C-alpha positions as CSV (number, residue, x, y, z in Angstrom):
1,M,-59.0,-106.2,20.1
2,S,-56.7,-103.9,18.2
3,K,-53.0,-103.8,19.0
4,P,-51.3,-100.7,20.5
5,S,-49.6,-98.6,17.9
6,I,-45.9,-99.1,17.4
7,A,-45.4,-95.9,15.3
8,A,-43.5,-93.0,16.9
9,P,-46.0,-90.5,18.4
10,V,-46.4,-87.1,16.8
11,G,-44.3,-84.6,18.7
12,S,-41.6,-87.1,19.7
13,T,-38.0,-86.3,18.7
14,V,-35.2,-88.7,17.7
15,Q,-31.7,-87.5,16.9
16,G,-33.0,-83.9,16.4
17,V,-35.7,-85.1,14.0
18,T,-39.4,-84.4,15.1
19,F,-42.3,-86.6,14.1
20,V,-45.3,-84.7,12.7
21,A,-48.8,-85.7,11.4
22,G,-49.7,-86.2,7.8
23,G,-47.5,-88.8,6.0
24,L,-47.1,-87.7,2.4
25,G,-49.7,-85.0,2.9
26,A,-47.3,-83.1,5.1
27,V,-44.8,-82.5,2.3
28,K,-45.0,-79.1,0.5
29,G,-45.1,-79.2,-3.3
30,L,-46.8,-82.6,-3.3
31,R,-50.5,-83.5,-3.8
32,V,-51.8,-86.9,-3.0
33,A,-55.0,-88.9,-3.1
34,G,-56.4,-92.4,-2.5
35,V,-59.6,-93.6,-4.1
36,S,-61.6,-96.7,-4.8
37,A,-61.2,-97.5,-8.5
38,G,-62.6,-101.0,-8.7
39,F,-59.4,-103.1,-8.6
40,R,-60.7,-104.9,-5.5
41,R,-64.0,-106.7,-5.1
42,H,-65.0,-104.5,-2.2
43,P,-66.0,-101.1,-3.6
44,E,-65.6,-99.5,-0.2
45,R,-61.9,-100.2,-0.1
46,K,-59.5,-97.7,-1.6
47,D,-57.2,-99.3,-4.2
48,L,-55.6,-96.5,-6.2
49,A,-53.1,-94.0,-4.9
50,L,-51.9,-91.0,-6.9
51,V,-48.9,-88.9,-5.8
52,V,-48.3,-85.7,-7.9
53,A,-45.5,-83.2,-7.7
54,E,-46.6,-79.7,-8.5
55,Q,-43.3,-79.2,-10.4
56,P,-40.9,-81.8,-11.8
57,A,-39.2,-83.4,-8.7
58,I,-35.8,-85.1,-8.4
59,A,-36.6,-88.8,-8.1
60,T,-34.8,-92.0,-7.3
61,G,-35.9,-95.6,-6.6
62,V,-34.8,-99.1,-5.6
63,F,-36.5,-102.3,-6.7
64,T,-36.8,-106.0,-6.0
65,Q,-34.0,-108.3,-7.1
66,N,-36.5,-111.1,-7.5
67,S,-36.0,-112.5,-11.1
68,F,-39.8,-112.9,-11.4
69,C,-40.2,-109.1,-11.3
70,A,-43.5,-107.4,-12.1
71,A,-44.2,-105.3,-15.2
72,P,-44.4,-102.0,-13.2
73,V,-40.9,-102.7,-11.8
74,T,-39.6,-102.9,-15.4
75,V,-41.4,-99.8,-16.5
76,S,-40.4,-97.7,-13.5
77,R,-36.8,-98.7,-13.7
78,E,-36.7,-97.5,-17.4
79,H,-38.6,-94.3,-16.6
80,L,-36.2,-93.4,-13.8
81,A,-33.2,-93.9,-16.1
82,A,-34.8,-92.0,-19.0
83,S,-35.8,-89.0,-16.8
84,R,-32.7,-88.8,-14.6
85,G,-32.1,-85.2,-13.7
86,K,-35.3,-84.0,-15.6
87,G,-37.7,-84.6,-12.7
88,M,-40.7,-86.9,-12.1
89,R,-44.3,-85.6,-12.0
90,A,-46.2,-88.5,-10.4
91,V,-46.4,-92.0,-8.9
92,I,-49.5,-94.1,-9.5
93,L,-50.0,-97.2,-7.4
94,N,-52.8,-99.8,-7.3
95,S,-53.6,-102.7,-5.0
96,G,-55.6,-105.8,-5.7
97,N,-53.5,-107.0,-8.7
98,A,-49.7,-107.2,-8.8
99,N,-49.5,-107.2,-12.6
100,A,-46.7,-109.8,-12.2
101,A,-46.1,-112.8,-14.4
102,T,-48.5,-111.2,-17.0
103,G,-46.1,-111.1,-20.0
104,E,-46.4,-108.5,-22.8
105,P,-50.0,-107.6,-22.0
106,G,-49.0,-106.6,-18.4
107,L,-46.1,-104.6,-19.7
108,Q,-48.4,-102.7,-22.1
109,T,-50.8,-102.0,-19.3
110,A,-48.1,-100.5,-17.1
111,L,-46.9,-98.3,-20.0
112,A,-50.4,-97.3,-20.9
113,T,-51.1,-96.3,-17.3
114,A,-48.1,-94.0,-17.4
115,R,-49.3,-92.4,-20.7
116,L,-52.8,-92.0,-19.2
117,V,-51.5,-90.1,-16.1
118,A,-49.0,-88.1,-18.3
119,S,-51.8,-86.9,-20.6
120,E,-53.8,-85.6,-17.6
121,L,-50.7,-83.8,-16.2
122,G,-49.3,-82.5,-19.4
123,C,-45.9,-84.2,-19.1
124,E,-44.0,-87.0,-20.7
125,P,-44.9,-90.6,-19.9
126,Q,-41.3,-91.2,-18.7
127,Q,-42.0,-88.7,-15.9
128,I,-44.5,-91.1,-14.4
129,L,-43.7,-94.0,-12.0
130,V,-46.0,-97.0,-11.7
131,A,-46.3,-99.7,-9.0
132,S,-48.8,-102.5,-8.3
133,T,-49.4,-105.0,-5.5
134,G,-51.8,-107.9,-5.1
135,V,-52.3,-111.3,-6.6
136,I,-49.6,-112.6,-9.0
137,G,-50.4,-114.0,-12.5
138,Q,-53.7,-112.3,-13.1
139,T,-54.3,-110.1,-16.1
140,L,-54.5,-106.4,-15.3
141,G,-56.4,-104.2,-17.8
142,L,-56.5,-100.5,-18.2
143,E,-60.2,-100.0,-17.5
144,H,-60.0,-99.3,-13.7
145,F,-57.1,-96.9,-14.3
146,A,-59.1,-95.1,-17.0
147,S,-62.0,-94.4,-14.5
148,G,-59.8,-94.1,-11.4
149,V,-57.2,-91.6,-12.5
150,P,-59.7,-88.8,-13.2
151,Q,-61.3,-89.6,-9.8
152,A,-58.0,-89.5,-8.1
153,L,-57.1,-86.1,-9.7
154,L,-60.3,-84.6,-8.4
155,A,-59.5,-86.0,-4.9
156,L,-55.9,-84.6,-4.7
157,G,-55.2,-82.7,-1.5
158,A,-53.5,-79.4,-1.3
159,A,-49.8,-79.0,-1.8
160,D,-49.1,-76.8,1.2
161,G,-48.3,-79.6,3.7
162,S,-51.7,-79.6,5.3
163,A,-53.4,-82.4,3.4
164,H,-53.2,-85.0,6.2
165,A,-56.5,-86.7,5.2
166,A,-55.3,-87.1,1.7
167,G,-52.0,-88.6,2.9
168,L,-53.9,-91.1,5.0
169,A,-56.1,-92.0,2.0
170,A,-53.1,-92.7,-0.1
171,A,-51.6,-95.0,2.6
172,Q,-55.0,-96.9,2.8
173,A,-55.1,-97.3,-1.0
174,I,-52.0,-99.5,-1.2
175,M,-52.9,-101.9,1.6
176,T,-53.4,-105.6,0.7
177,T,-53.5,-107.9,3.8
178,D,-52.2,-105.0,5.9
179,T,-54.5,-104.4,8.9
180,V,-53.6,-100.7,9.3
181,P,-52.2,-98.0,6.9
182,K,-48.5,-97.2,7.4
183,Q,-47.4,-93.6,7.2
184,A,-45.1,-91.2,8.9
185,A,-43.7,-87.7,8.6
186,V,-40.8,-85.9,10.2
187,T,-39.2,-82.4,10.2
188,F,-35.7,-81.1,10.8
189,V,-34.2,-77.6,10.9
190,A,-31.5,-76.9,8.4
191,P,-29.2,-73.9,8.9
192,Q,-28.5,-72.0,5.6
193,A,-25.4,-70.4,4.3
194,D,-26.8,-66.9,5.0
195,G,-27.3,-67.6,8.7
196,S,-31.1,-68.3,8.3
197,E,-32.8,-71.6,9.1
198,L,-35.3,-73.6,7.1
199,T,-37.5,-76.4,8.2
200,Y,-37.7,-79.4,5.8
201,T,-40.3,-82.1,5.9
202,L,-40.1,-85.7,4.9
203,G,-43.1,-88.0,4.6
204,G,-43.8,-91.5,3.5
205,I,-46.3,-94.3,3.1
206,A,-45.6,-98.0,2.8
207,K,-47.4,-101.3,2.6
208,G,-46.5,-104.8,3.5
209,S,-47.7,-107.6,5.7
210,G,-46.5,-110.8,4.0
211,M,-44.1,-112.0,1.3
212,I,-41.6,-109.8,3.0
213,Q,-37.8,-110.0,3.1
214,P,-36.8,-107.0,1.0
215,N,-33.5,-107.0,-1.0
216,M,-32.6,-103.4,-2.0
217,A,-36.2,-102.2,-1.5
218,T,-39.3,-102.3,0.5
219,L,-42.7,-103.8,-0.4
220,L,-44.3,-100.7,-1.9
221,G,-43.4,-97.3,-0.6
222,V,-43.3,-93.7,-1.6
223,L,-41.1,-91.2,0.3
224,A,-40.9,-87.5,-0.4
225,T,-39.3,-84.3,0.9
226,D,-39.7,-80.6,0.2
227,A,-35.9,-80.2,0.5
228,P,-34.0,-79.3,-2.7
229,L,-31.9,-82.5,-3.2
230,A,-29.4,-83.0,-5.9
231,Q,-29.9,-86.2,-7.9
232,E,-26.7,-87.8,-6.4
233,A,-27.8,-86.8,-2.9
234,A,-31.2,-88.4,-3.4
235,D,-29.6,-91.6,-4.8
236,Q,-27.1,-92.0,-1.9
237,A,-29.6,-91.1,0.8
238,L,-32.2,-93.6,-0.3
239,R,-29.7,-96.5,-0.7
240,Q,-28.2,-95.9,2.7
241,A,-31.6,-95.6,4.4
242,M,-32.9,-98.8,2.8
243,Q,-29.9,-100.8,4.0
244,L,-30.6,-99.7,7.6
245,S,-34.4,-100.0,7.6
246,F,-36.5,-101.9,5.0
247,N,-33.7,-104.3,4.2
248,K,-33.7,-105.2,7.9
249,V,-37.3,-106.4,7.9
250,T,-38.4,-110.0,7.4
251,I,-41.9,-111.4,7.9
252,D,-41.5,-114.8,6.2
253,S,-38.2,-114.7,4.3
254,D,-39.9,-114.2,1.0
255,T,-38.8,-111.4,-1.4
256,S,-41.7,-110.0,-3.4
257,T,-42.0,-109.8,-7.2
258,N,-43.1,-106.1,-6.9
259,D,-40.9,-104.5,-4.3
260,S,-40.4,-100.8,-5.2
261,V,-39.7,-97.7,-3.1
262,F,-39.4,-94.2,-4.6
263,L,-38.1,-90.9,-3.2
264,L,-39.2,-87.6,-4.6
265,A,-37.7,-84.2,-3.7
266,T,-40.0,-81.3,-4.6
267,A,-37.6,-78.4,-3.4
268,A,-40.8,-76.5,-2.4
269,A,-39.4,-75.5,1.0
270,G,-36.6,-73.5,-0.7
271,G,-32.9,-73.1,0.1
272,A,-29.7,-74.0,-1.7
273,V,-29.4,-77.3,-3.5
274,V,-28.4,-80.1,-1.2
275,G,-25.6,-82.1,-2.6
276,V,-23.7,-84.9,-0.9
277,E,-21.0,-82.5,0.3
278,S,-23.6,-80.0,1.7
279,P,-23.7,-79.5,5.5
280,V,-27.5,-80.1,5.2
281,F,-27.0,-83.6,3.7
282,F,-26.0,-85.3,6.9
283,A,-29.1,-83.9,8.7
284,F,-31.3,-85.0,5.8
285,Q,-29.7,-88.5,5.8
286,T,-30.4,-88.8,9.5
287,A,-34.0,-87.6,9.0
288,L,-34.6,-90.1,6.2
289,E,-33.2,-93.0,8.3
290,V,-35.4,-92.0,11.2
291,L,-38.5,-91.9,8.9
292,T,-37.7,-95.3,7.2
293,E,-36.9,-97.0,10.4
294,D,-40.3,-96.0,11.8
295,L,-42.1,-97.3,8.7
296,A,-40.0,-100.5,8.8
297,R,-41.1,-101.2,12.4
298,Q,-44.7,-100.6,11.4
299,I,-44.4,-103.1,8.6
300,A,-42.9,-105.8,10.9
301,Y,-45.5,-105.2,13.6
302,D,-48.3,-105.7,11.0
303,G,-47.0,-109.0,9.7
304,E,-49.7,-111.3,8.6
305,G,-51.4,-112.6,11.8
306,A,-48.8,-111.0,14.0
307,T,-49.4,-110.0,17.6
308,K,-45.9,-108.8,18.5
309,L,-43.1,-106.8,16.9
310,V,-39.8,-108.8,17.4
311,T,-36.5,-107.0,17.4
312,V,-33.4,-109.2,17.1
313,N,-30.2,-107.4,18.1
314,V,-26.9,-109.2,17.5
315,A,-23.6,-107.8,18.9
316,G,-20.1,-109.1,19.2
317,A,-19.9,-110.6,15.7
318,A,-16.7,-111.2,13.8
319,S,-17.9,-109.2,10.8
320,A,-20.9,-107.2,9.6
321,A,-21.9,-110.1,7.4
322,D,-21.8,-112.5,10.3
323,A,-23.9,-110.2,12.4
324,D,-26.6,-110.0,9.7
325,L,-26.5,-113.8,9.1
326,A,-27.0,-114.5,12.8
327,A,-29.8,-111.9,13.3
328,R,-31.6,-112.9,10.1
329,S,-31.4,-116.6,11.0
330,V,-33.1,-116.0,14.3
331,A,-35.7,-113.6,12.9
332,N,-36.6,-116.0,10.1
333,S,-36.8,-119.1,12.4
334,P,-40.4,-120.5,12.5
335,L,-39.6,-122.1,15.8
336,V,-38.4,-118.8,17.4
337,K,-41.4,-116.9,15.9
338,T,-43.9,-119.5,17.2
339,A,-42.3,-119.5,20.6
340,V,-42.9,-115.8,20.8
341,A,-46.5,-116.3,19.7
342,G,-46.8,-118.8,22.6
343,H,-45.2,-116.4,25.1
344,D,-42.4,-118.9,25.7
345,A,-38.9,-117.6,26.5
346,N,-37.4,-120.7,24.8
347,W,-33.8,-119.5,24.3
348,G,-32.8,-122.9,23.0
349,R,-34.6,-122.1,19.7
350,V,-32.6,-118.9,19.5
351,A,-29.3,-120.8,20.0
352,M,-30.4,-123.4,17.4
353,A,-31.0,-120.6,14.8
354,L,-27.6,-119.0,15.6
355,G,-25.9,-122.3,15.1
356,K,-27.3,-122.9,11.7
357,S,-26.8,-119.3,10.5
358,G,-23.2,-119.7,9.2
359,A,-21.9,-116.9,11.4
360,R,-18.6,-117.6,13.1
361,F,-18.6,-117.9,16.9
362,A,-17.9,-120.3,19.7
363,Q,-21.0,-121.4,21.6
364,Q,-19.2,-121.0,24.9
365,D,-18.9,-117.2,24.2
366,V,-22.6,-116.6,23.5
367,D,-25.0,-114.6,25.7
368,I,-28.7,-114.3,25.1
369,A,-31.3,-112.1,26.8
370,I,-35.1,-112.0,26.0
371,M,-36.9,-108.8,27.0
372,G,-34.0,-107.8,29.2
373,L,-33.9,-111.1,31.0
374,P,-30.6,-113.0,30.7
375,V,-31.5,-116.5,29.7
376,C,-28.2,-117.9,28.4
377,S,-24.7,-117.0,29.7
378,K,-21.6,-118.3,27.9
379,G,-23.6,-120.8,26.0
380,L,-25.2,-122.3,29.1
381,N,-28.6,-122.0,30.7
382,Q,-29.0,-118.9,32.9
383,P,-31.9,-119.4,35.4
384,F,-34.6,-116.8,35.1
385,D,-38.0,-116.1,36.5
386,E,-40.5,-117.7,34.1
387,A,-43.4,-115.8,35.7
388,E,-41.7,-112.5,35.0
389,A,-40.9,-113.6,31.5
390,L,-44.6,-114.4,30.9
391,R,-45.6,-111.0,32.4
392,R,-43.4,-109.2,29.9
393,F,-44.7,-111.3,27.0
394,D,-48.2,-110.3,28.0
395,G,-47.4,-106.7,28.6
396,Y,-45.0,-105.8,25.8
397,A,-45.9,-105.0,22.2
398,E,-42.2,-105.3,21.2
399,I,-40.2,-108.4,22.1
400,V,-36.5,-107.7,22.1
401,I,-34.0,-110.6,21.7
402,D,-30.4,-109.5,22.5
403,I,-27.5,-111.7,21.5
404,D,-23.8,-111.3,22.0
405,L,-21.7,-113.7,20.0
406,G,-18.5,-112.8,21.8
407,A,-16.6,-113.1,18.5
408,G,-15.8,-109.4,17.6
409,T,-17.2,-105.9,17.5
410,E,-19.8,-105.9,14.6
411,A,-23.6,-105.6,15.2
412,S,-26.9,-105.9,13.3
413,R,-30.6,-105.4,14.0
414,I,-33.5,-107.2,12.3
415,W,-37.2,-106.6,12.8
416,T,-39.7,-109.4,12.4
417,C,-42.9,-110.6,14.1
418,D,-44.3,-113.7,15.7
419,F,-46.0,-116.5,13.7
420,T,-49.6,-117.3,14.7
421,H,-52.3,-119.6,13.3
422,D,-53.7,-116.5,11.5
423,Y,-50.7,-116.4,9.1
424,I,-51.7,-119.8,7.7
425,S,-55.4,-118.7,7.5
426,I,-54.6,-115.5,5.7
427,N,-52.3,-117.1,3.1
428,G,-54.4,-120.1,2.7
429,D,-57.3,-117.9,1.6
430,Y,-55.3,-115.2,-0.1
431,R,-56.8,-115.6,-3.6
432,T,-60.3,-116.1,-2.3
């Protein structure tokens, strides 16, 4: 039986930002496609995504800090630096093979992929970003790119913001052990200096289900907007949004070799350039954070084998670092995550995870609630209705753990999921 969706419904509004359909396909000035190019053993599965800007787009990106980083990470870092301010034309992403730990041959494949796409679009190779996901340590050749890129070019959707099916196909093409594609799109209204108003759209796709605890990036993700961002505005907006969204997700505490997330700004919706001092920038920043938070929650909810989204809220911390330490320790605890899988409101495991976190607090000041039920008060057991707790476990897609450390005013939020037997099954059979 499929799980209920955790994504924000189309038409809902958060902080003046409205969710719309289409993912990347909703962004003007962008053409996207997802096709089956043969990277995976199942020919019916899409495995190559292509994102093309009609005109050179301001671009920025963040990447894994894993020292065993993949060849596409190295190439895309270099291409962003070389083309800074000139504009990017495309992002090409494959699933099924990570092109990580592949040495010089892997690096040459990533470079050749950029040249291949550039030759088709009539631009410089440095205007192409590349990303891969899948099995580590296996050679990745150029043959599937050579046949898949022309196929993807033919499948590109329109650039008028109506290519919703193409946006979904791109999201499907970057899935690995994901059970559902992850995409979202939002709009916001931006007043202009002449008194008029423009509506800007942001869209995004992401993938991730395991090997997830990002550090300055997400698993794989492409975000885009038709707003006319300045380079510095794009850089600042992406960094801040990542810290509040994807960097607050953990499935299994493992940071991938391939984590990459890109932001493209096509400027196709018009208006004055949005710099960091522009009145429009704050509204854009808010919209980007709403978009990436929704995608982050989708990733956590689709953790390998997961049945529940788990949100860990820590308040009353002595510092922001302490708040993050405490929340991350609870979210990463296998004992907490298996208790959630077993529908057991075992707050003692939460207390244990707090105690080992390194955060500063006194146990007699700690309060804990699970799904709104107080279970620990001032470090001691708070009697609660076990039957009511079980009813909430059974009925809620999202399990919220609220913690007050009683040590200060700082707070943090981490998204994770439960651990089930399926996590072991998926990862035990990952290469087969």
